N, C-alpha and C positions, 0 to 999 in steps of 0.2 A: 457571748457575754464575757465580760472581763472578770477575771478571778485573781484573788491575791496570790502572791507567789508561794509555792510550796517550798520547804526546805531544800529539796533537790535543786529546783528552778533558781532559787536564790544564789546558790554556790555557783551555778553555771552561768547566769546572766549577770550577777553582780561582781563576782571577782574581777572579771576584765575592767569593769568600770572603776573599781576601787584601785586598780593599778594605774588607771589614767587621771586619778586626782579626785574622783568622785568620793565623797564620805557619807556615812549614814548619819542622819540627824539625830541629835540627841534628844530622847524622850518621844520620838515619833518615827514610825515607819516611812522614812522617806530620804531620798538622795538629795545631797546638796553640792554644789560646785560654785566657784567664782572664776569667771572668765575676765581676762584684763586684755584690753586692746590698745592700739597706737593713740586712738582718740575717740570722740563722741561719734562721729560719722561712722567709723568702722564698727563700734559696738551697736549702733542703731541699725546698720546694715545687716549686721549678723542677725540681730534680733527679729528683722523684718524677714529674713530667710528662714529662720526657725518657726517664725509664726505661720508661714505657709504650709510647712509640714505638720505643724500642731493642729492646724484648722483642716488639713486633709485628713488626719487621723482622729480628729474630734477628741484631742486630749492635749489640754493647755496647761503650760508650766505656771507656777507661781514664780515670779521674778521681779527684781528691781535693778534700775539702771541709774547709776550715778557717773556722770562724765564718761569715762572710757571702761568702767566697771560694771559687770552684770553679775549679779548674784542669783542663782537658780535654785529652786526648791521644788522637787519633783515627788508626787505621791498620787495615788489614784483615790479620790475623795469617796467614790462609790462603793469601794471595796474596804475602806479603812486602812489602807497600806499600800505597799509597792506591788504593782502588776507588771506584766510583761511590756505593757505600753510605756511605763516609765523608763524601762531598760532601753527600749527602742528608741525613744525621744532622746535620752541621754546620748546614745551610740550617734544619732543623727546630729546633735549638737557637737559632739567632739569632730565628727567628719566635716562639719561646715566651718569649724575653726581652722581646719587644714586646708579647705578649698582657696 
């Protein structure tokens, strides 16, 4: 079962993400990041690759796409805040931008 991140886990899992441009959402226990791509096709292709991992892990992002921009908002609704799944999906998103 997924659990909300402890203080120790938050430090360990979130600090590297914050160093990579993720931010903590204002007023909510969530991570946010905006990804910019060369064009719509590249953005949508990236979203498709992320969607395959999200489905595999049964953890789906809240996100929006406008042309070459994808705004991501990650939180685990079932626990009312951030879980290890959010950190895992955020790391995968970053990896897929480098691929």
